C-alpha positions in Angstrom: 0.1 0.0 -0.3 1.1 3.5 -0.9 0.9 6.1 0.8 0.4 9.8 -1.1 3.1 12.1 0.7 1.9 15.8 0.7 4.3 18.4 -1.3 4.2 22.3 -1.7 2.6 22.5 2.0 4.3 26.0 2.6 2.8 27.3 -0.4 -1.1 28.6 0.5 -3.9 28.2 -1.8 -5.7 30.6 -4.4 -8.7 31.3 -3.0 -9.7 34.3 -5.0 -8.5 34.0 -8.7 -4.9 34.8 -8.1 -5.3 35.9 -4.6 -4.6 33.8 -1.3 -7.3 34.1 1.4 -5.1 37.0 3.4 -4.2 38.6 0.0 -7.5 39.2 -0.6 -8.5 40.3 3.2 -5.6 43.3 2.9 -6.9 44.1 -0.4 -10.1 44.4 0.4 -9.4 46.0 3.8 -7.2 48.5 1.9 -10.0 49.3 -0.5 -12.8 49.3 2.2 -10.5 51.9 4.1 -9.9 54.4 0.9 -13.7 54.3 -0.2 -14.5 55.3 3.8 -11.8 58.1 3.5 -13.1 59.3 -0.1 -16.3 59.9 1.6 -15.8 60.9 5.3 -13.3 63.4 4.4 -14.6 66.7 3.3 -11.8 68.2 1.1 -11.4 65.7 -2.2 -7.0 66.7 -1.7 -6.9 65.8 1.8 -9.0 62.4 1.1 -6.3 61.6 -1.9 -3.4 62.2 0.5 -5.0 59.8 3.4 -6.0 57.5 0.6 -2.5 57.2 -1.1 -0.8 55.8 2.3 -3.6 53.0 3.3 -3.5 51.9 -0.3 0.3 51.7 0.1 0.1 50.0 3.1 -2.3 47.4 2.2 -0.5 46.4 -1.3 2.8 45.9 0.5 0.8 43.4 3.2 -0.6 41.8 1.0 2.3 41.2 -1.8 5.3 42.5 -0.6 8.6 40.6 1.1 11.0 41.0 3.2 14.1 38.6 2.8 11.3 35.9 2.2 8.8 37.3 5.1 6.2 38.7 4.6 5.3 42.4 5.3 3.4 42.1 8.3 6.0 40.4 10.5 8.2 42.9 9.2 5.5 45.4 10.8 5.0 43.1 13.6 9.2 43.2 14.3 9.3 46.9 14.2 6.4 47.8 16.4 8.0 45.3 19.4 11.1 47.5 18.6 9.8 50.7 18.8 7.7 50.1 22.2 10.5 46.8 23.9 12.3 48.7 26.4 16.0 48.7 25.1 18.8 49.1 27.6 22.5 49.9 26.3 25.3 49.5 28.4 29.0 51.0 28.2 31.3 51.0 30.4 33.9 53.3 29.1 36.7 52.5 31.5 39.1 50.0 31.2 41.0 48.2 33.9 44.5 47.9 33.0 45.5 44.3 33.8 48.7 44.0 36.1 52.0 42.9 36.1 51.5 40.0 37.5 48.0 39.5 35.3 50.3 40.0 32.0 52.6 37.0 33.1 50.9 34.5 34.0 48.6 34.7 30.8 51.9 34.9 29.0 52.7 31.5 30.5 49.1 30.4 29.9 48.8 31.1 26.7 48.3 28.1 24.3 48.1 27.8 20.5 45.0 29.2 19.2 43.0 26.3 17.5 44.3 23.1 19.3 43.3 22.0 23.1 45.4 20.5 25.5 44.5 17.3 27.3 45.0 18.3 30.8 47.0 14.9 32.7 46.4 12.8 29.8 49.3 10.1 28.9 52.2 10.2 26.8 50.5 7.6 24.4 46.8 10.0 24.3 48.9 12.9 24.0 50.6 11.7 20.6 47.3 10.5 19.3 45.8 13.5 19.5 48.7 15.1 17.9 48.4 12.7 15.3 44.8 13.1 14.7 44.2 16.9 15.3 47.8 18.5 14.9 48.4 21.5 13.3 49.0 20.9 10.5 52.9 20.9 9.5 54.4 18.3 12.4 55.9 20.6 14.8 54.4 19.5 17.6 55.4 15.6 16.9 59.3 16.8 16.1 59.0 18.6 19.6 57.6 15.2 21.5 60.1 13.1 19.4 62.9 15.4 20.3 61.5 15.2 23.7 61.9 11.6 24.1 65.3 11.1 22.8 66.3 13.7 25.2 64.9 11.6 28.1 66.3 8.6 26.5 69.6 10.1 26.6 69.5 10.7 29.6 67.7 7.2 30.5 70.5 5.5 28.7 73.4 6.9 30.5 71.7 6.7 33.7 71.3 3.0 33.2 74.6 2.2 31.7 77.4 0.6 34.1 80.0 3.5 34.7 83.1 1.5 33.2 85.5 2.0 36.1 89.0 3.8 34.9 91.1 1.5 33.1 94.0 -0.3 35.2 97.0 -0.4 33.8 98.0 -3.6 33.0 99.8 -5.8 34.7 101.5 -8.2 32.8 104.3 -10.4 33.8 106.2 -8.4 35.4 109.9 -7.8 34.4 110.9 -6.9 37.3 
């Protein structure tokens, strides 16, 4: 059994010719407001000056979109912005960091983009460097250099100290 999956669910149905229900209501409201202004305002010039913004608003509400959003949403956002509270805080005074804080910051300076594993073993650290590394292998080289230095010192410590060569005593001629 096949199920029909609805498509184009974001498209509104056209109910009044090429207009959707919302568009028709906006246009009908604009025409109604314009007609009311025409008959209620005694001076025709004043009526026309008032009708033009009403007609433009009705047309914008029906057809105009800003960044793919209906104009009514833009008007709503503008209304909430205009009536909402705004709190802007700017503190011009800047505190100068102390020398101690600067020194600590320099000590804690870490390469950007590569997080450090705290307290992890050497193997995890090397694996992390191989997987993430900075791309030019400097961390791997640093690890190998440290290992070589540690290896040399450990080998030197593990080697038995050779006793000073004693003079060979062979059959004495004396």
